[in-house]
Structure formats: C-alpha cells, structure tokens
C-alpha positions in Angstrom: 39.4 42.3 -41.1 40.9 40.9 -38.0 38.4 41.3 -35.0 39.6 43.8 -32.3 40.1 42.6 -28.8 40.0 44.7 -25.6 42.8 43.5 -23.2 43.0 44.2 -19.5 45.6 43.0 -17.1 44.5 42.0 -13.7 46.6 44.5 -12.0 44.4 47.4 -13.4 41.3 45.6 -14.0 39.1 47.4 -11.3 40.7 50.9 -11.7 40.1 50.8 -15.6 37.7 48.0 -16.2 34.9 50.5 -17.0 36.8 52.9 -19.1 37.5 50.2 -21.7 34.1 50.6 -23.4 33.7 54.3 -23.3 35.7 55.2 -26.3 36.5 53.7 -29.7 38.3 50.4 -30.1 42.0 50.5 -31.1 41.3 50.1 -34.7 38.9 53.1 -34.7 35.7 51.2 -34.9 32.7 52.1 -32.7 32.8 50.9 -29.1 31.0 47.6 -28.6 27.5 47.6 -27.2 27.1 47.1 -23.6 24.8 44.6 -21.7 21.6 46.1 -20.1 22.6 47.7 -16.9 20.2 45.4 -15.0 21.3 42.2 -16.6 22.8 39.6 -14.2 24.6 37.4 -16.8 25.9 33.8 -16.3 28.0 31.9 -18.7 26.0 30.3 -21.7 29.2 28.1 -22.5 32.5 28.3 -20.8 35.7 26.0 -20.9 38.1 25.8 -18.2 41.5 24.4 -18.7 45.1 24.4 -17.1 47.2 27.5 -18.4 50.0 27.0 -20.8 53.2 26.9 -18.6 55.2 28.4 -21.5 52.7 31.4 -22.0 54.9 34.5 -21.2 51.9 37.0 -21.6 51.0 36.9 -17.9 47.7 37.4 -16.5 45.2 39.2 -18.7 41.5 39.5 -19.3 40.4 39.9 -22.9 37.0 40.8 -24.6 35.7 40.6 -28.1 32.0 41.6 -27.9 30.3 38.8 -25.9 33.5 36.6 -25.9 35.4 36.6 -22.6 38.8 35.2 -21.8 40.4 35.2 -18.3 43.8 33.9 -19.1 46.7 32.6 -16.7 44.7 33.3 -13.6 44.9 31.4 -10.2 41.5 30.6 -8.5 43.0 33.3 -5.9 43.3 35.8 -8.6 39.7 35.2 -9.8 38.3 35.4 -6.1 40.4 38.7 -5.5 39.0 40.4 -8.7 35.5 38.7 -8.6 34.9 39.7 -5.0 36.8 42.9 -4.9 38.9 41.9 -2.0 42.6 41.8 -1.2 44.6 38.7 0.1 44.2 39.5 3.6 40.3 39.0 3.2 40.7 35.4 2.2 40.9 32.5 4.6 40.8 28.7 4.3 42.0 28.2 0.8 44.2 25.3 0.0 47.7 25.7 -1.4 46.9 25.0 -5.0 44.5 27.8 -5.1 47.5 30.1 -4.9 49.8 28.3 -7.4 48.0 26.5 -10.1 46.8 28.5 -13.0 43.9 28.4 -15.4 42.3 29.9 -18.7 38.6 30.5 -18.5 36.9 31.4 -21.7 33.4 31.5 -23.2 30.3 33.5 -23.6 27.8 35.1 -21.3 24.0 34.2 -21.8 23.1 37.9 -22.3 23.8 40.0 -25.4 26.3 42.8 -25.2 29.8 43.2 -23.6 29.7 43.0 -19.7 30.4 46.0 -17.5 33.0 45.5 -14.6 30.4 44.5 -12.1 28.9 42.0 -14.5 32.3 40.6 -15.2 32.8 40.3 -11.5 29.4 38.2 -11.2 30.4 36.0 -14.0 33.8 35.2 -12.2 31.9 34.4 -9.0 29.6 32.1 -10.8 32.3 30.3 -12.7 34.0 29.7 -9.3 30.7 28.1 -8.0 29.8 26.1 -11.3 33.3 24.8 -12.2 35.4 25.0 -9.1 32.4 24.1 -6.8 33.3 27.0 -4.5 31.4 27.2 -1.2 32.3 30.1 1.1 30.7 32.2 3.9 31.4 35.8 5.1 32.7 36.9 8.3 33.8 40.2 9.9 37.2 40.2 11.2 39.1 42.9 12.8 42.4 43.7 10.8 44.6 46.6 9.6 42.5 48.6 7.1 42.5 52.0 5.6 39.3 54.0 7.0 38.0 56.3 4.1 36.6 59.2 6.3 35.6 62.9 5.9 38.5 65.4 6.2 38.2 68.6 8.2 36.5 71.2 6.1 34.1 68.6 4.8 33.7 66.6 1.3 34.3 68.5 -2.1 32.2 66.6 -4.3 29.2 67.5 -6.5 26.0 65.5 -5.4 24.5 63.6 -8.5 20.8 62.7 -8.3 20.8 61.6 -11.8 20.1 58.0 -10.9 20.3 57.0 -7.3 19.9 53.2 -8.2 22.1 53.4 -11.2 25.8 52.4 -11.6 28.9 54.5 -11.5 30.3 56.1 -14.6 34.1 55.8 -14.6 36.6 57.3 -16.9 40.2 56.8 -16.2 43.9 57.3 -17.6 47.3 56.5 -16.4 50.2 57.9 -18.2 53.8 59.0 -17.2 53.2 58.2 -13.5 49.8 60.3 -13.3 46.5 58.4 -12.6 43.3 60.2 -13.2 39.9 59.1 -12.1 36.8 60.9 -13.4 33.7 59.4 -11.6 30.0 60.3 -12.0 27.1 58.7 -9.9 29.7 57.2 -7.5 28.8 56.1 -4.1 31.5 55.9 -1.3 31.5 52.1 -1.4 32.2 52.5 -5.1 35.1 54.7 -4.2 36.4 52.4 -1.4 36.5 49.5 -3.8 38.5 51.5 -6.5 40.9 52.7 -3.7 41.3 49.3 -2.4 43.1 48.3 -5.5 45.6 51.1 -5.2 46.8 50.6 -1.7 48.2 47.6 0.4 45.1 47.0 2.7 41.4 46.8 2.6 39.5 50.2 2.4 36.5 50.4 4.7 33.9 53.3 4.0 33.5 55.2 7.3 32.5 58.5 5.7 28.8 58.2 6.7 28.0 59.8 3.2 24.9 58.7 1.4 23.8 59.2 -1.9 26.1 59.6 -5.0 28.7 62.2 -6.1 30.6 63.6 -9.3 34.4 64.4 -8.7 37.7 64.0 -10.3 40.7 62.7 -8.7 44.4 62.8 -9.9 47.6 61.7 -8.2 51.3 60.8 -8.9 52.1 57.1 -8.4 54.8 56.0 -6.2 56.5 54.5 -9.2 56.7 57.6 -11.4 60.1 58.0 -12.7 60.4 61.6 -13.1 57.4 63.7 -12.0 56.8 66.8 -13.9 56.9 70.3 -12.3 53.1 70.5 -12.4 52.5 66.9 -11.1 49.7 66.1 -8.7 50.4 65.1 -5.3 50.4 61.5 -4.2 47.3 59.5 -3.7 46.9 60.3 0.2 47.4 64.0 -0.2 45.3 64.2 -3.3 42.2 62.5 -1.7 42.2 65.1 1.0 43.0 68.3 -1.1 40.7 67.4 -4.1 37.8 65.7 -2.7 37.8 66.5 1.1 38.2 62.8 2.3 41.2 61.1 3.9 42.5 57.6 4.2 43.6 56.6 7.9 45.5 53.5 9.0 43.3 51.8 11.7 42.2 48.3 12.8 38.6 47.8 12.0 36.2 44.9 11.1 36.4 44.0 7.3 34.6 41.4 5.4 36.7 38.0 5.0 35.7 35.4 2.5 36.3 32.0 4.4 36.6 29.1 1.7 34.7 26.1 3.0 35.1 24.2 -0.3 36.8 24.3 -3.6 38.1 21.8 -6.0 39.9 21.6 -9.4 37.4 21.6 -12.3 36.3 18.5 -14.0 36.4 17.9 -17.9 34.7 20.3 -20.1 
C-alpha cells in the first residue's frame, strides 16, 4: 500500500500544524506516533537542494512518520515559519534570501512525528547547519496589534492540567469559517496563532498568566457567501467569545537581525 503523506501549506502551517496529527490519516489508518513532548530534535540526515523551477505545486510541508519535506521554500519562508515572525520582523537579509527557493528533506534524530514547535526547532537548526545563519534579536518599535483584555474581563476557562506542558490545538476551516479549539494555551501561544491571521505582529499585553481552554470561531475576510448563522469577523469574535481584543498600536516587538547567511554547500 502506498504510504500516506500529511501535507501542509506554509500559509496555514501555524494555525493548523498541530491538528494534522490528532485524527486518523486520510486513508483511515491510525494517526502517526508523535515525538516525546520534551524532545528537542535535530536532523539525523538532511539534504538541501534548489527547488525545481517547473514545480507548480507551490510551498508545502509534508510528513510521513519521521520523514520531513520542506518544499519550494525561500530562506525567508523558513525564517518566518521557524521563528513565528512576520516580514516586518526581519532585518539585514540579502536579496537572494527572498527569491531563491529550496527543498529540504530528511529525518530527525528522534523517533516519532514532530509537533509544530519541534518542527520549528528543526527549521531553525537547518538554517544554522546548512545556511550558516547567524542572527541576533532586537526590540524595535513598529506597528503591531496589542492583545489586551476587553472590558468585562476574559471569558476563558483556566487550565491547570500541565502548567509546563504544551498547548493542545484542534482546528477546522471550511466555507469561510475558521474554528480554533485550544486547551492548555498560554497568551503567548494565542498571540502567535493570531499573528498568522493578521497583517502585523501580535504582542501579548494581557498580563494574564497561566493557561486556558477556549473556543474561537470567526468568518474569514475571503468568505464568498457567509451563512445566516455565520460567526463574526476575527476582531469581533475575539472580544465577544473570549473577552480579549486586538488594538492597533506602536510598541516594541522582537526583530531578527540577520548577521550572516549563505547558500548551502553540496550535500
């Protein structure tokens, strides 16, 4: 039987990355075994080569158990996904970082399929190991969305299951409606998810500590024909459903300053 691949596109990687392993595979087989939660994987073996310019499938990330493929990505793409930032949070990169596309594929040095955070760690490591990336972090004032508590206070259930654990995320997107079911989620977790749904960085200014369970659903801007019972847009949904809000402000945000990066050598 042909092995089943899990496929993710870069555009939805963070909002839906964790959901990919929480059900059955597309062929009805059991979901793959995930890596240990505390694992910090590196690449046991990896190849990096220029992407096929005739590949019309676009950016995508594919898994088959431990085997990982990052296809048709620029170095900028890998930086954005791997570090969970937006383009405005990158500085100092040479032009080729934004234009030249690469395929990365290989096997991590830990058994099991990586979680989203583990995949991000692997992306950061391949940038260092094969692209000789060196960077430093700076705080710079820029246009951001401040995530704050709305009038009336938060409407989320505190979760004390595992204060040092990871967020559990289940998602769906269909007919212009997005749904996020989050458990054991911190406010920085939520800020990172939202950052990939809006056009500027999201900075957590809620002051809320600990972890929470909640459901957030909204109608996307590109919904073709919203249903009569469709939920509101994202900004209204955040306020009405979980008691938070996004405000446009200027505030310090983390910036990745690229000190050095180079094209990879031969495999």
